[in-house]
N, C-alpha and C positions, 0 to 999 in steps of 0.2 A: 629800160632795163631788161637784160637779157633773164630771160625761164630756162631753168633744168627741169628732167625729167624724170624721178628714179630709176630709172628701164636704161637713162643715159650713164646714168657711174656703172663702173665695176665694180663684182660685190666686192673688191677690197680694200675701195677709197676709203682712207678716211677724211670726215673734214671734223674744224673745228668752228669756234663759235662760230664766227664770221661768214663763212661756208655756208655753216647749219643757218643765218638769221638771212641769207639769201634764198633757202628753200622755205618754199611754203608751208605753217604748220611747224617751218623753224622756231628755234627760242633764243630769243639772245640773256642777256647774262643780267641775272638775279643774284642783286648782294643776299647773302642770309644772313636770316632773321635770325632772333633770340627765340626759343622753344618757352612757352608757357615752364616757369621756374617752378618745384616743388620743394618746399621746406619742411621736410622734415624731420624733427628731433625731439627727444628725450630729455631732459633734467631732474636731476636725483643730486641732494644735498643731503645730508644727516645733520643735524642737531644733538651731540652728547652731553649731558650735562651732569655735574653730578654734587651733593650737596651733604656734606656731613656739618651736623649742628654739635654741641657741645655743650650742655650747660652746668657749670660745675659750682654752683652758687652754695654758697653754704657748707661744703669741705673744710672738716678738720675745725668744725664751729660744735660743740655736744651743748646739749637744754638750752639751745638758741630757740627764740620765738620770734615769730610776727616775721622772715624773710619770707620777700615777695620777689619772684621773677619772673619775667616777660618776655618771650623769646616769640616774635613774629619773621622767621624767616621767608622773602621771596625771592623767586625765582622765577626768570622771565625769559623767552628766546622767541626770532622770530627770521624768516626765512625770508630772503628775497633775489630770485634768479635774475638778471638780466643780459639778454642774448643779441648782441649788435650781428645783424641780419647783413646790414650794408654798411662799408664805415661813414661813419656819420648821416648816415639815414634813419631805417629802417628800425626800427626797435620792437623785439616783439617778447 
């Protein structure tokens, strides 16, 4: 293998990757590597609920006793966020 020194090259000489590999301290092609990826995201969901309860028990009844009315309205809500970071993979 022949060797060259930098002083042997003209100042404007361009070397490709194969020629640089022949130079001591030169490098060969490195494949690109993925850098660490940071997924920063913020999800927001808002649940708005309205419930109007009207009890009209005993309307149009005069002088009636023993009318009993029991109204126990219940209202619940639940939020779930599912974010697919990678298709078919990691779920955050």
